[in-house]
FINU-424422 format. One record per residue (C-alpha): residue in three letters; x, y, z. Coordinates in steps of 0.1 Angstrom, whole numbers, padded with zeros to 4 digits. Layout:
% residues N
<node aa="ALA" X="X" Y="Y" Z="Z"/>
...
This chain:
% residues 438
<node aa="MET" X="-0227" Y="0328" Z="-0045"/>
<node aa="ALA" X="-0192" Y="0316" Z="-0035"/>
<node aa="ASP" X="-0173" Y="0296" Z="-0060"/>
<node aa="SER" X="-0170" Y="0258" Z="-0056"/>
<node aa="ALA" X="-0145" Y="0249" Z="-0030"/>
<node aa="LEU" X="-0130" Y="0222" Z="-0053"/>
<node aa="ALA" X="-0127" Y="0247" Z="-0081"/>
<node aa="VAL" X="-0109" Y="0273" Z="-0059"/>
<node aa="PHE" X="-0086" Y="0246" Z="-0045"/>
<node aa="GLN" X="-0077" Y="0234" Z="-0080"/>
<node aa="GLN" X="-0071" Y="0271" Z="-0090"/>
<node aa="ALA" X="-0048" Y="0275" Z="-0061"/>
<node aa="GLU" X="-0029" Y="0243" Z="-0071"/>
<node aa="ASN" X="-0024" Y="0256" Z="-0106"/>
<node aa="GLU" X="-0013" Y="0290" Z="-0093"/>
<node aa="LEU" X="0013" Y="0273" Z="-0070"/>
<node aa="ARG" X="0026" Y="0252" Z="-0099"/>
<node aa="ALA" X="0029" Y="0283" Z="-0120"/>
<node aa="GLY" X="0049" Y="0301" Z="-0093"/>
<node aa="GLN" X="0021" Y="0327" Z="-0087"/>
<node aa="TYR" X="0026" Y="0325" Z="-0049"/>
<node aa="PRO" X="0006" Y="0355" Z="-0037"/>
<node aa="ALA" X="-0024" Y="0345" Z="-0058"/>
<node aa="ALA" X="-0021" Y="0309" Z="-0046"/>
<node aa="LEU" X="-0019" Y="0320" Z="-0010"/>
<node aa="ALA" X="-0051" Y="0341" Z="-0014"/>
<node aa="SER" X="-0069" Y="0311" Z="-0030"/>
<node aa="TYR" X="-0058" Y="0286" Z="-0004"/>
<node aa="LEU" X="-0070" Y="0311" Z="0023"/>
<node aa="ARG" X="-0104" Y="0312" Z="0007"/>
<node aa="VAL" X="-0106" Y="0274" Z="0010"/>
<node aa="VAL" X="-0094" Y="0274" Z="0046"/>
<node aa="ARG" X="-0122" Y="0299" Z="0055"/>
<node aa="GLY" X="-0149" Y="0281" Z="0035"/>
<node aa="VAL" X="-0139" Y="0245" Z="0045"/>
<node aa="PRO" X="-0122" Y="0247" Z="0079"/>
<node aa="GLN" X="-0120" Y="0209" Z="0083"/>
<node aa="PHE" X="-0100" Y="0204" Z="0051"/>
<node aa="HIS" X="-0065" Y="0201" Z="0064"/>
<node aa="ARG" X="-0049" Y="0199" Z="0030"/>
<node aa="ALA" X="-0056" Y="0235" Z="0022"/>
<node aa="ARG" X="-0039" Y="0245" Z="0054"/>
<node aa="PHE" X="-0009" Y="0224" Z="0046"/>
<node aa="ARG" X="-0007" Y="0240" Z="0012"/>
<node aa="VAL" X="-0006" Y="0274" Z="0028"/>
<node aa="GLY" X="0025" Y="0262" Z="0045"/>
<node aa="ASP" X="0040" Y="0251" Z="0011"/>
<node aa="THR" X="0032" Y="0285" Z="-0004"/>
<node aa="LEU" X="0046" Y="0304" Z="0026"/>
<node aa="LEU" X="0078" Y="0284" Z="0022"/>
<node aa="ASN" X="0080" Y="0294" Z="-0015"/>
<node aa="LEU" X="0076" Y="0330" Z="-0004"/>
<node aa="LYS" X="0106" Y="0326" Z="0019"/>
<node aa="ALA" X="0084" Y="0330" Z="0050"/>
<node aa="ARG" X="0101" Y="0301" Z="0068"/>
<node aa="ALA" X="0090" Y="0309" Z="0103"/>
<node aa="GLU" X="0054" Y="0312" Z="0093"/>
<node aa="ALA" X="0055" Y="0280" Z="0073"/>
<node aa="LEU" X="0070" Y="0262" Z="0102"/>
<node aa="GLU" X="0041" Y="0272" Z="0125"/>
<node aa="VAL" X="0015" Y="0261" Z="0099"/>
<node aa="TYR" X="0032" Y="0227" Z="0094"/>
<node aa="LYS" X="0034" Y="0222" Z="0132"/>
<node aa="ALA" X="-0003" Y="0231" Z="0136"/>
<node aa="VAL" X="-0014" Y="0208" Z="0107"/>
<node aa="ALA" X="0007" Y="0179" Z="0121"/>
<node aa="TRP" X="-0008" Y="0182" Z="0156"/>
<node aa="HIS" X="-0044" Y="0185" Z="0142"/>
<node aa="ALA" X="-0040" Y="0156" Z="0118"/>
<node aa="LEU" X="-0025" Y="0132" Z="0143"/>
<node aa="LYS" X="-0054" Y="0138" Z="0168"/>
<node aa="ALA" X="-0080" Y="0138" Z="0140"/>
<node aa="GLY" X="-0071" Y="0103" Z="0128"/>
<node aa="GLN" X="-0052" Y="0114" Z="0097"/>
<node aa="PRO" X="-0017" Y="0100" Z="0107"/>
<node aa="LEU" X="-0002" Y="0100" Z="0072"/>
<node aa="SER" X="-0010" Y="0136" Z="0066"/>
<node aa="GLY" X="0003" Y="0144" Z="0101"/>
<node aa="LEU" X="0035" Y="0125" Z="0093"/>
<node aa="VAL" X="0040" Y="0145" Z="0061"/>
<node aa="ALA" X="0036" Y="0177" Z="0080"/>
<node aa="ILE" X="0061" Y="0165" Z="0107"/>
<node aa="LYS" X="0086" Y="0158" Z="0080"/>
<node aa="MET" X="0081" Y="0192" Z="0064"/>
<node aa="ALA" X="0085" Y="0209" Z="0098"/>
<node aa="ALA" X="0116" Y="0189" Z="0105"/>
<node aa="LEU" X="0132" Y="0202" Z="0073"/>
<node aa="LEU" X="0129" Y="0237" Z="0089"/>
<node aa="ASP" X="0137" Y="0227" Z="0124"/>
<node aa="PRO" X="0151" Y="0191" Z="0131"/>
<node aa="ARG" X="0138" Y="0193" Z="0167"/>
<node aa="GLU" X="0102" Y="0188" Z="0153"/>
<node aa="LEU" X="0110" Y="0151" Z="0146"/>
<node aa="GLU" X="0103" Y="0147" Z="0183"/>
<node aa="ALA" X="0066" Y="0148" Z="0174"/>
<node aa="ILE" X="0071" Y="0112" Z="0161"/>
<node aa="GLU" X="0071" Y="0101" Z="0198"/>
<node aa="ILE" X="0035" Y="0115" Z="0201"/>
<node aa="LEU" X="0026" Y="0097" Z="0169"/>
<node aa="ALA" X="0040" Y="0065" Z="0184"/>
<node aa="GLU" X="0019" Y="0069" Z="0216"/>
<node aa="LEU" X="-0012" Y="0072" Z="0194"/>
<node aa="TYR" X="-0006" Y="0048" Z="0166"/>
<node aa="SER" X="0019" Y="0021" Z="0176"/>
<node aa="ARG" X="0010" Y="-0015" Z="0187"/>
<node aa="ALA" X="0006" Y="-0005" Z="0224"/>
<node aa="SER" X="-0021" Y="0021" Z="0217"/>
<node aa="ASP" X="-0056" Y="0013" Z="0229"/>
<node aa="ARG" X="-0071" Y="0037" Z="0204"/>
<node aa="ILE" X="-0063" Y="0019" Z="0172"/>
<node aa="THR" X="-0091" Y="0003" Z="0152"/>
<node aa="GLU" X="-0093" Y="-0010" Z="0117"/>
<node aa="ALA" X="-0127" Y="0005" Z="0111"/>
<node aa="VAL" X="-0117" Y="0041" Z="0108"/>
<node aa="GLU" X="-0107" Y="0055" Z="0074"/>
<node aa="GLU" X="-0093" Y="0089" Z="0064"/>
<node aa="GLU" X="-0119" Y="0111" Z="0047"/>
<node aa="SER" X="-0109" Y="0118" Z="0011"/>
<node aa="LEU" X="-0098" Y="0152" Z="-0001"/>
<node aa="ARG" X="-0125" Y="0154" Z="-0028"/>
<node aa="HIS" X="-0153" Y="0143" Z="-0005"/>
<node aa="GLN" X="-0145" Y="0171" Z="0020"/>
<node aa="LEU" X="-0145" Y="0197" Z="-0008"/>
<node aa="VAL" X="-0176" Y="0185" Z="-0026"/>
<node aa="GLU" X="-0195" Y="0182" Z="0007"/>
<node aa="ALA" X="-0187" Y="0218" Z="0015"/>
<node aa="ASP" X="-0194" Y="0228" Z="-0021"/>
<node aa="GLN" X="-0184" Y="0265" Z="-0016"/>
<node aa="ALA" X="-0154" Y="0285" Z="-0007"/>
<node aa="ALA" X="-0158" Y="0316" Z="0013"/>
<node aa="PRO" X="-0151" Y="0349" Z="-0005"/>
<node aa="ALA" X="-0120" Y="0366" Z="0007"/>
<node aa="GLN" X="-0116" Y="0404" Z="0010"/>
<node aa="ALA" X="-0087" Y="0419" Z="-0009"/>
<node aa="LEU" X="-0056" Y="0419" Z="0013"/>
<node aa="ALA" X="-0025" Y="0439" Z="0009"/>
<node aa="PRO" X="0006" Y="0417" Z="0000"/>
<node aa="SER" X="0022" Y="0429" Z="0033"/>
<node aa="ASP" X="-0008" Y="0415" Z="0053"/>
<node aa="LEU" X="-0015" Y="0384" Z="0033"/>
<node aa="VAL" X="0014" Y="0363" Z="0046"/>
<node aa="ALA" X="0007" Y="0370" Z="0083"/>
<node aa="ILE" X="-0031" Y="0365" Z="0080"/>
<node aa="ALA" X="-0029" Y="0333" Z="0060"/>
<node aa="ALA" X="-0003" Y="0319" Z="0084"/>
<node aa="ARG" X="-0024" Y="0327" Z="0114"/>
<node aa="GLU" X="-0057" Y="0314" Z="0100"/>
<node aa="ALA" X="-0041" Y="0282" Z="0086"/>
<node aa="ALA" X="-0026" Y="0274" Z="0119"/>
<node aa="ASP" X="-0058" Y="0279" Z="0139"/>
<node aa="THR" X="-0079" Y="0248" Z="0132"/>
<node aa="GLY" X="-0105" Y="0258" Z="0158"/>
<node aa="VAL" X="-0111" Y="0221" Z="0166"/>
<node aa="SER" X="-0117" Y="0211" Z="0202"/>
<node aa="GLN" X="-0130" Y="0176" Z="0199"/>
<node aa="TYR" X="-0113" Y="0147" Z="0183"/>
<node aa="PRO" X="-0123" Y="0110" Z="0177"/>
<node aa="ASP" X="-0117" Y="0084" Z="0203"/>
<node aa="LYS" X="-0106" Y="0057" Z="0178"/>
<node aa="LEU" X="-0078" Y="0061" Z="0153"/>
<node aa="PRO" X="-0069" Y="0042" Z="0121"/>
<node aa="ALA" X="-0039" Y="0019" Z="0119"/>
<node aa="ILE" X="-0010" Y="0029" Z="0098"/>
<node aa="PRO" X="0001" Y="0001" Z="0073"/>
<node aa="LEU" X="0031" Y="-0018" Z="0087"/>
<node aa="PHE" X="0040" Y="0008" Z="0113"/>
<node aa="SER" X="0011" Y="0001" Z="0137"/>
<node aa="PHE" X="0025" Y="-0034" Z="0140"/>
<node aa="LEU" X="0055" Y="-0019" Z="0158"/>
<node aa="GLU" X="0061" Y="-0013" Z="0194"/>
<node aa="GLU" X="0068" Y="0023" Z="0204"/>
<node aa="ASP" X="0106" Y="0022" Z="0204"/>
<node aa="ALA" X="0107" Y="0005" Z="0170"/>
<node aa="PHE" X="0080" Y="0028" Z="0157"/>
<node aa="VAL" X="0100" Y="0059" Z="0165"/>
<node aa="GLY" X="0132" Y="0045" Z="0150"/>
<node aa="VAL" X="0116" Y="0034" Z="0117"/>
<node aa="LEU" X="0094" Y="0065" Z="0112"/>
<node aa="ALA" X="0124" Y="0087" Z="0118"/>
<node aa="SER" X="0141" Y="0070" Z="0089"/>
<node aa="LEU" X="0112" Y="0076" Z="0065"/>
<node aa="GLN" X="0118" Y="0099" Z="0036"/>
<node aa="LEU" X="0092" Y="0123" Z="0024"/>
<node aa="ARG" X="0090" Y="0122" Z="-0014"/>
<node aa="ARG" X="0070" Y="0148" Z="-0032"/>
<node aa="PHE" X="0061" Y="0142" Z="-0069"/>
<node aa="ALA" X="0045" Y="0166" Z="-0093"/>
<node aa="ARG" X="0017" Y="0154" Z="-0117"/>
<node aa="GLY" X="0032" Y="0132" Z="-0144"/>
<node aa="ASN" X="0064" Y="0123" Z="-0125"/>
<node aa="VAL" X="0073" Y="0086" Z="-0124"/>
<node aa="VAL" X="0076" Y="0072" Z="-0089"/>
<node aa="ILE" X="0089" Y="0038" Z="-0097"/>
<node aa="ALA" X="0096" Y="0022" Z="-0131"/>
<node aa="GLU" X="0089" Y="-0013" Z="-0143"/>
<node aa="GLY" X="0121" Y="-0034" Z="-0145"/>
<node aa="GLN" X="0141" Y="-0013" Z="-0121"/>
<node aa="PRO" X="0155" Y="-0029" Z="-0089"/>
<node aa="GLY" X="0132" Y="-0025" Z="-0059"/>
<node aa="ASP" X="0149" Y="-0012" Z="-0027"/>
<node aa="SER" X="0120" Y="0006" Z="-0010"/>
<node aa="PHE" X="0083" Y="0007" Z="-0005"/>
<node aa="PHE" X="0059" Y="0036" Z="-0004"/>
<node aa="ILE" X="0028" Y="0048" Z="0014"/>
<node aa="LEU" X="0007" Y="0073" Z="-0005"/>
<node aa="ALA" X="-0002" Y="0101" Z="0020"/>
<node aa="GLU" X="-0018" Y="0127" Z="-0004"/>
<node aa="GLY" X="-0028" Y="0126" Z="-0041"/>
<node aa="THR" X="-0034" Y="0097" Z="-0065"/>
<node aa="VAL" X="-0010" Y="0075" Z="-0086"/>
<node aa="ASP" X="-0016" Y="0054" Z="-0117"/>
<node aa="VAL" X="-0002" Y="0018" Z="-0119"/>
<node aa="THR" X="0006" Y="0005" Z="-0154"/>
<node aa="ARG" X="0024" Y="-0025" Z="-0169"/>
<node aa="LYS" X="0039" Y="-0033" Z="-0203"/>
<node aa="VAL" X="0024" Y="-0063" Z="-0220"/>
<node aa="GLY" X="0041" Y="-0067" Z="-0254"/>
<node aa="PRO" X="0040" Y="-0034" Z="-0272"/>
<node aa="LYS" X="0011" Y="-0021" Z="-0251"/>
<node aa="THR" X="0009" Y="-0004" Z="-0218"/>
<node aa="ILE" X="-0020" Y="-0017" Z="-0196"/>
<node aa="SER" X="-0036" Y="0003" Z="-0168"/>
<node aa="LEU" X="-0038" Y="-0018" Z="-0137"/>
<node aa="ALA" X="-0051" Y="0006" Z="-0110"/>
<node aa="ARG" X="-0054" Y="0042" Z="-0097"/>
<node aa="LEU" X="-0043" Y="0043" Z="-0060"/>
<node aa="LYS" X="-0057" Y="0067" Z="-0035"/>
<node aa="PRO" X="-0044" Y="0081" Z="-0002"/>
<node aa="GLY" X="-0035" Y="0053" Z="0023"/>
<node aa="ALA" X="-0024" Y="0029" Z="-0004"/>
<node aa="VAL" X="0008" Y="0009" Z="0000"/>
<node aa="PHE" X="0028" Y="-0002" Z="-0030"/>
<node aa="GLY" X="0063" Y="-0016" Z="-0037"/>
<node aa="GLU" X="0062" Y="-0038" Z="-0006"/>
<node aa="MET" X="0078" Y="-0067" Z="-0024"/>
<node aa="ALA" X="0111" Y="-0047" Z="-0020"/>
<node aa="LEU" X="0110" Y="-0053" Z="0017"/>
<node aa="ILE" X="0116" Y="-0090" Z="0013"/>
<node aa="SER" X="0130" Y="-0094" Z="-0022"/>
<node aa="LYS" X="0154" Y="-0075" Z="-0045"/>
<node aa="ALA" X="0134" Y="-0085" Z="-0075"/>
<node aa="PRO" X="0128" Y="-0059" Z="-0102"/>
<node aa="ARG" X="0096" Y="-0037" Z="-0101"/>
<node aa="THR" X="0067" Y="-0054" Z="-0118"/>
<node aa="ALA" X="0049" Y="-0022" Z="-0128"/>
<node aa="THR" X="0053" Y="0015" Z="-0133"/>
<node aa="VAL" X="0037" Y="0040" Z="-0109"/>
<node aa="THR" X="0031" Y="0076" Z="-0120"/>
<node aa="ALA" X="0017" Y="0105" Z="-0101"/>
<node aa="SER" X="-0017" Y="0114" Z="-0116"/>
<node aa="ASP" X="-0017" Y="0146" Z="-0096"/>
<node aa="ASP" X="0007" Y="0163" Z="-0071"/>
<node aa="CYS" X="0015" Y="0136" Z="-0045"/>
<node aa="ASP" X="0031" Y="0133" Z="-0011"/>
<node aa="LEU" X="0046" Y="0098" Z="-0004"/>
<node aa="LEU" X="0065" Y="0083" Z="0025"/>
<node aa="GLU" X="0093" Y="0061" Z="0014"/>
<node aa="LEU" X="0110" Y="0034" Z="0035"/>
<node aa="LYS" X="0143" Y="0019" Z="0022"/>
<node aa="ARG" X="0149" Y="-0017" Z="0028"/>
<node aa="ALA" X="0183" Y="-0009" Z="0042"/>
<node aa="SER" X="0168" Y="0014" Z="0068"/>
<node aa="LEU" X="0143" Y="-0013" Z="0079"/>
<node aa="GLU" X="0171" Y="-0040" Z="0081"/>
<node aa="ALA" X="0192" Y="-0016" Z="0102"/>
<node aa="GLU" X="0164" Y="-0012" Z="0127"/>
<node aa="ALA" X="0156" Y="-0050" Z="0126"/>
<node aa="GLN" X="0192" Y="-0057" Z="0137"/>
<node aa="LYS" X="0185" Y="-0036" Z="0168"/>
<node aa="LEU" X="0149" Y="-0043" Z="0175"/>
<node aa="ALA" X="0133" Y="-0078" Z="0171"/>
<node aa="SER" X="0098" Y="-0063" Z="0170"/>
<node aa="VAL" X="0106" Y="-0048" Z="0136"/>
<node aa="THR" X="0113" Y="-0083" Z="0122"/>
<node aa="GLN" X="0080" Y="-0095" Z="0136"/>
<node aa="ALA" X="0061" Y="-0064" Z="0124"/>
<node aa="LEU" X="0075" Y="-0070" Z="0089"/>
<node aa="LYS" X="0064" Y="-0106" Z="0090"/>
<node aa="ASP" X="0029" Y="-0096" Z="0101"/>
<node aa="PHE" X="0026" Y="-0069" Z="0075"/>
<node aa="THR" X="0037" Y="-0090" Z="0045"/>
<node aa="HIS" X="0015" Y="-0118" Z="0057"/>
<node aa="ASP" X="-0016" Y="-0096" Z="0057"/>
<node aa="ARG" X="-0007" Y="-0078" Z="0024"/>
<node aa="PHE" X="0000" Y="-0110" Z="0005"/>
<node aa="LEU" X="-0032" Y="-0126" Z="0016"/>
<node aa="SER" X="-0052" Y="-0095" Z="0009"/>
<node aa="ASN" X="-0038" Y="-0093" Z="-0026"/>
<node aa="LEU" X="-0043" Y="-0130" Z="-0032"/>
<node aa="THR" X="-0080" Y="-0130" Z="-0023"/>
<node aa="ALA" X="-0086" Y="-0098" Z="-0043"/>
<node aa="THR" X="-0069" Y="-0110" Z="-0075"/>
<node aa="SER" X="-0067" Y="-0148" Z="-0077"/>
<node aa="PRO" X="-0095" Y="-0163" Z="-0099"/>
<node aa="ILE" X="-0101" Y="-0191" Z="-0074"/>
<node aa="PHE" X="-0113" Y="-0165" Z="-0048"/>
<node aa="LYS" X="-0133" Y="-0144" Z="-0072"/>
<node aa="PRO" X="-0166" Y="-0162" Z="-0066"/>
<node aa="PHE" X="-0164" Y="-0156" Z="-0029"/>
<node aa="PRO" X="-0181" Y="-0126" Z="-0012"/>
<node aa="ARG" X="-0157" Y="-0102" Z="0006"/>
<node aa="THR" X="-0168" Y="-0115" Z="0040"/>
<node aa="MET" X="-0160" Y="-0151" Z="0031"/>
<node aa="ARG" X="-0126" Y="-0141" Z="0017"/>
<node aa="ALA" X="-0118" Y="-0126" Z="0051"/>
<node aa="GLU" X="-0129" Y="-0158" Z="0067"/>
<node aa="ILE" X="-0106" Y="-0178" Z="0045"/>
<node aa="VAL" X="-0076" Y="-0155" Z="0050"/>
<node aa="ARG" X="-0077" Y="-0161" Z="0088"/>
<node aa="LYS" X="-0072" Y="-0198" Z="0082"/>
<node aa="PHE" X="-0038" Y="-0195" Z="0065"/>
<node aa="LYS" X="-0008" Y="-0208" Z="0086"/>
<node aa="ASP" X="0029" Y="-0200" Z="0086"/>
<node aa="PHE" X="0049" Y="-0227" Z="0067"/>
<node aa="PRO" X="0088" Y="-0223" Z="0069"/>
<node aa="VAL" X="0108" Y="-0244" Z="0044"/>
<node aa="ASP" X="0144" Y="-0255" Z="0039"/>
<node aa="PRO" X="0162" Y="-0262" Z="0006"/>
<node aa="GLY" X="0152" Y="-0296" Z="-0008"/>
<node aa="ASP" X="0118" Y="-0298" Z="0011"/>
<node aa="GLU" X="0093" Y="-0315" Z="-0011"/>
<node aa="LEU" X="0060" Y="-0296" Z="-0007"/>
<node aa="ILE" X="0039" Y="-0314" Z="-0033"/>
<node aa="ALA" X="0046" Y="-0347" Z="-0049"/>
<node aa="GLU" X="0033" Y="-0355" Z="-0084"/>
<node aa="GLY" X="0006" Y="-0381" Z="-0084"/>
<node aa="GLU" X="-0004" Y="-0378" Z="-0048"/>
<node aa="GLU" X="-0034" Y="-0362" Z="-0031"/>
<node aa="GLY" X="-0030" Y="-0325" Z="-0028"/>
<node aa="GLN" X="-0030" Y="-0310" Z="0007"/>
<node aa="GLY" X="-0040" Y="-0274" Z="0001"/>
<node aa="LEU" X="-0029" Y="-0240" Z="-0012"/>
<node aa="PHE" X="0006" Y="-0225" Z="-0008"/>
<node aa="LEU" X="0016" Y="-0188" Z="-0011"/>
<node aa="VAL" X="0053" Y="-0179" Z="-0014"/>
<node aa="LEU" X="0062" Y="-0151" Z="0010"/>
<node aa="LYS" X="0100" Y="-0155" Z="0007"/>
<node aa="GLY" X="0123" Y="-0179" Z="-0013"/>
<node aa="ASN" X="0120" Y="-0199" Z="-0045"/>
<node aa="VAL" X="0101" Y="-0231" Z="-0053"/>
<node aa="GLU" X="0108" Y="-0254" Z="-0083"/>
<node aa="VAL" X="0079" Y="-0269" Z="-0102"/>
<node aa="SER" X="0089" Y="-0301" Z="-0121"/>
<node aa="LYS" X="0072" Y="-0331" Z="-0138"/>
<node aa="LYS" X="0084" Y="-0366" Z="-0146"/>
<node aa="GLY" X="0093" Y="-0369" Z="-0183"/>
<node aa="PRO" X="0104" Y="-0399" Z="-0204"/>
<node aa="ASP" X="0140" Y="-0388" Z="-0200"/>
<node aa="GLY" X="0138" Y="-0377" Z="-0164"/>
<node aa="LYS" X="0127" Y="-0346" Z="-0146"/>
<node aa="VAL" X="0114" Y="-0317" Z="-0166"/>
<node aa="VAL" X="0115" Y="-0283" Z="-0148"/>
<node aa="LEU" X="0084" Y="-0263" Z="-0156"/>
<node aa="ALA" X="0089" Y="-0232" Z="-0136"/>
<node aa="THR" X="0106" Y="-0215" Z="-0106"/>
<node aa="LEU" X="0081" Y="-0198" Z="-0084"/>
<node aa="LYS" X="0090" Y="-0167" Z="-0063"/>
<node aa="GLU" X="0076" Y="-0143" Z="-0038"/>
<node aa="GLY" X="0039" Y="-0137" Z="-0043"/>
<node aa="ASP" X="0033" Y="-0169" Z="-0064"/>
<node aa="VAL" X="0005" Y="-0194" Z="-0056"/>
<node aa="PHE" X="0005" Y="-0231" Z="-0061"/>
<node aa="GLY" X="-0015" Y="-0262" Z="-0051"/>
<node aa="GLU" X="-0049" Y="-0246" Z="-0058"/>
<node aa="ILE" X="-0061" Y="-0276" Z="-0079"/>
<node aa="SER" X="-0063" Y="-0297" Z="-0048"/>
<node aa="LEU" X="-0088" Y="-0272" Z="-0033"/>
<node aa="ILE" X="-0112" Y="-0277" Z="-0062"/>
<node aa="GLN" X="-0109" Y="-0312" Z="-0078"/>
<node aa="GLU" X="-0105" Y="-0345" Z="-0062"/>
<node aa="THR" X="-0076" Y="-0356" Z="-0085"/>
<node aa="PRO" X="-0039" Y="-0364" Z="-0080"/>
<node aa="THR" X="-0015" Y="-0335" Z="-0083"/>
<node aa="THR" X="0001" Y="-0330" Z="-0117"/>
<node aa="ALA" X="0036" Y="-0319" Z="-0107"/>
<node aa="THR" X="0061" Y="-0318" Z="-0079"/>
<node aa="CYS" X="0070" Y="-0287" Z="-0060"/>
<node aa="THR" X="0103" Y="-0285" Z="-0041"/>
<node aa="ALA" X="0118" Y="-0256" Z="-0021"/>
<node aa="VAL" X="0150" Y="-0243" Z="-0038"/>
<node aa="THR" X="0160" Y="-0220" Z="-0010"/>
<node aa="ARG" X="0152" Y="-0214" Z="0027"/>
<node aa="GLY" X="0119" Y="-0196" Z="0027"/>
<node aa="GLU" X="0086" Y="-0187" Z="0043"/>
<node aa="LEU" X="0053" Y="-0198" Z="0029"/>
<node aa="LEU" X="0017" Y="-0195" Z="0039"/>
<node aa="PHE" X="-0005" Y="-0226" Z="0038"/>
<node aa="LEU" X="-0042" Y="-0230" Z="0036"/>
<node aa="PRO" X="-0052" Y="-0267" Z="0044"/>
<node aa="LYS" X="-0076" Y="-0283" Z="0020"/>
<node aa="LYS" X="-0101" Y="-0291" Z="0047"/>
<node aa="ASP" X="-0104" Y="-0254" Z="0058"/>
<node aa="PHE" X="-0112" Y="-0243" Z="0022"/>
<node aa="ALA" X="-0135" Y="-0273" Z="0017"/>
<node aa="SER" X="-0155" Y="-0265" Z="0048"/>
<node aa="THR" X="-0162" Y="-0230" Z="0035"/>
<node aa="VAL" X="-0173" Y="-0243" Z="0001"/>
<node aa="ALA" X="-0195" Y="-0269" Z="0017"/>
<node aa="ARG" X="-0216" Y="-0242" Z="0034"/>
<node aa="HIS" X="-0220" Y="-0226" Z="-0001"/>
<node aa="PRO" X="-0223" Y="-0254" Z="-0026"/>
<node aa="GLU" X="-0232" Y="-0230" Z="-0054"/>
<node aa="LEU" X="-0196" Y="-0218" Z="-0055"/>
<node aa="LYS" X="-0182" Y="-0253" Z="-0063"/>
<node aa="GLN" X="-0195" Y="-0251" Z="-0099"/>
<node aa="GLU" X="-0180" Y="-0217" Z="-0106"/>
<node aa="LEU" X="-0146" Y="-0227" Z="-0091"/>
<node aa="SER" X="-0146" Y="-0259" Z="-0111"/>
<node aa="LYS" X="-0150" Y="-0239" Z="-0143"/>
<node aa="ILE" X="-0119" Y="-0218" Z="-0135"/>
<node aa="THR" X="-0097" Y="-0248" Z="-0127"/>
<node aa="SER" X="-0108" Y="-0268" Z="-0157"/>
<node aa="GLU" X="-0099" Y="-0240" Z="-0181"/>
<node aa="ARG" X="-0065" Y="-0235" Z="-0165"/>
<node aa="LEU" X="-0058" Y="-0272" Z="-0166"/>
<node aa="ARG" X="-0066" Y="-0272" Z="-0203"/>
<node aa="GLN" X="-0041" Y="-0243" Z="-0209"/>
<node aa="THR" X="-0014" Y="-0261" Z="-0189"/>
<node aa="LYS" X="-0019" Y="-0293" Z="-0209"/>
<node aa="GLU" X="-0016" Y="-0274" Z="-0242"/>
<node aa="LEU" X="0017" Y="-0258" Z="-0231"/>
<node aa="LEU" X="0031" Y="-0291" Z="-0220"/>
<node aa="GLU" X="0022" Y="-0308" Z="-0253"/>
<node aa="THR" X="0036" Y="-0280" Z="-0275"/>
<node aa="ALA" X="0068" Y="-0272" Z="-0255"/>
<node aa="PRO" X="0075" Y="-0298" Z="-0228"/>
<node aa="LEU" X="0111" Y="-0289" Z="-0224"/>
<node aa="GLU" X="0107" Y="-0251" Z="-0221"/>
<node aa="LEU" X="0101" Y="-0232" Z="-0189"/>
<node aa="ILE" X="0065" Y="-0219" Z="-0184"/>
<node aa="GLU" X="0070" Y="-0183" Z="-0174"/>
<node aa="ASP" X="0034" Y="-0176" Z="-0164"/>
<node aa="ASP" X="0029" Y="-0191" Z="-0130"/>
<node aa="ASP" X="-0009" Y="-0186" Z="-0134"/>
<node aa="LEU" X="-0008" Y="-0215" Z="-0158"/>
<node aa="ILE" X="0009" Y="-0239" Z="-0134"/>
<node aa="MET" X="-0018" Y="-0262" Z="-0120"/>
<node aa="LEU" X="-0010" Y="-0287" Z="-0093"/>
């Protein structure tokens, strides 16, 4: 019986890390033969050939993998292969124009319903790797290169998945932005971004997995394990705020990094880049909000999507009063860009409670309880907010009254916490915006 395809692939990965290149090449070839549809093994043949100084053969493999992945609906893997090919021959960057035709805004083949098949799923489904006859070292390079470049695929899907941010772009902007992308390759255990460091770029995870952690006092808390297709660090596109978490490669990873400076340079030339960034951050913030905010937790996923569609753009200028203490609340605000001051009337004048920034939410109490607002919110800088009118949220809850009780529990507890903070330290800033109830 042939060995498990997953076991052979992991063996090849270990051999590659250890510098055992001929052995790794033979192991990857076994996986290519046993699991022809698994493009990652083909790509790793290219990596191994490169380490064996077989540059011409590696180039042919990267080109073949790129072409196959683009047509098969695996654009991130295809883009990684294009970047590797371009390191060997800069002319291969021209393949990004083909990528633009298939995956930019103008493409009629893009759909949100298609997802890339995971590495582990492909290997487990195949279960076995084909045995490989012993090959002479002189023959191994040529045979592995030839078989890795021959995908044998003649039919490809009609619909293709969107690429985060980039599929918002028109073709000319798409080519310019993707050409400026940097391929970053991290070995298992390497830190991708560190909590507290300035953020000047964002990442798309093309291959591998990463762990997200955050320091809470003396402890390090695990927040998530991200898989291929995940986007992280996107706050750096609109803010120079420090990173709020550490991201570490949990296995060997290929990431595509976009510097804020590169995006700004393209935005100065192409207005569609600015609009694409706005669309992207809009969708990302709302997606994160509905997935993590307690007030959306009781809602099923389909209802969350319904609510997200009701958010509206809300530009503000310095000094704009968004919520007035003691008045009826109008709805929920989400800060996309800029700063908002939260203050309360005290016996000696205004007491500043907090300054909200990108990603913060306020005004949620008006969605749940029919009570006057408890603080005033004022724009400090020119900014961009998203706004969900109270009536739109209320209409959703009205169709599902059982949610009202659960939501009321959440807001009552948070109001209690806010009250305790104000009573114990009324003149100190409240750093945790989750405790600011309006």
